[in-house]
Legacy VTK file of the C-alpha trace (Angstrom):
# vtk DataFile Version 3.0
C-alpha trace
ASCII
DATASET POLYDATA
POINTS 85 float
0.504 -0.364 -0.185
1.391 3.168 -0.725
0.304 6.883 0.720
-1.865 7.441 -2.569
-3.566 4.413 -2.364
-4.411 5.742 1.680
-5.236 9.196 -0.145
-8.152 8.171 -2.502
-9.114 5.371 -0.727
-12.875 5.977 0.727
-12.823 5.100 4.450
-15.697 4.953 7.675
-12.580 3.892 9.935
-11.553 7.713 12.132
-8.516 8.760 11.499
-5.883 11.886 13.192
-3.551 12.979 11.969
-0.080 15.281 13.850
1.380 17.688 11.978
3.973 20.565 12.997
3.693 23.530 12.511
6.474 24.259 10.800
6.383 20.428 8.835
6.376 22.108 4.767
6.269 19.201 2.832
3.560 17.841 4.590
1.109 19.799 6.422
-0.394 21.623 2.661
-1.737 18.296 1.434
-2.646 16.709 5.314
-4.624 20.459 5.526
-6.561 19.080 1.672
-6.890 15.237 2.338
-8.532 16.750 5.777
-10.786 18.616 4.171
-12.062 15.960 1.515
-12.633 13.751 4.874
-15.301 14.232 7.961
-13.344 11.056 9.689
-10.138 13.203 9.913
-9.019 15.622 12.374
-5.968 17.478 11.948
-4.483 18.451 14.664
-1.187 20.965 14.446
2.082 21.376 16.700
2.780 24.824 16.912
6.812 25.359 16.605
6.920 21.963 16.122
8.899 19.954 12.505
7.686 16.817 10.554
8.861 14.585 13.343
6.026 15.391 15.773
6.357 12.273 18.076
9.593 13.168 19.454
9.501 17.048 19.139
6.867 17.072 21.873
6.329 13.486 22.629
4.613 14.345 25.885
1.203 16.891 23.595
1.443 14.776 20.984
0.899 11.158 23.140
-1.326 13.286 24.702
-3.059 13.480 21.362
-3.600 10.437 20.634
-4.784 8.772 23.681
-8.147 11.567 23.695
-8.352 10.794 20.389
-8.687 6.156 21.248
-10.641 6.794 24.147
-12.644 9.149 21.674
-12.888 6.706 18.927
-13.076 3.365 21.226
-15.399 2.097 23.990
-14.415 1.852 26.651
-14.491 -1.798 27.514
-11.916 -2.417 24.551
-9.120 0.963 25.727
-6.493 -0.746 27.824
-5.693 -0.259 31.242
-2.270 1.557 30.852
-0.402 -0.029 34.174
3.691 1.067 35.162
6.271 -1.249 34.089
6.978 -4.028 36.877
3.939 -3.683 37.701
LINES 1 86
85 0 1 2 3 4 5 6 7 8 9 10 11 12 13 14 15 16 17 18 19 20 21 22 23 24 25 26 27 28 29 30 31 32 33 34 35 36 37 38 39 40 41 42 43 44 45 46 47 48 49 50 51 52 53 54 55 56 57 58 59 60 61 62 63 64 65 66 67 68 69 70 71 72 73 74 75 76 77 78 79 80 81 82 83 84
């Protein structure tokens, strides 16, 4: 599967795109992608480039977890546990 295949695929699966406002290569295509799909959310991180999950790891994780809780039944989301427990 290529990115072009994913871009053209019709689906009702909710999608979350997390982008940095300084991602000069992919931000505009992501914005176009979201405009065409009601089930897709775009979150843009200020002062961040392409690698949001490293540059703003905590905020990235919070957005991902929040999205998962919005789209999945609570009983299907595993509880977070500390290491070693």
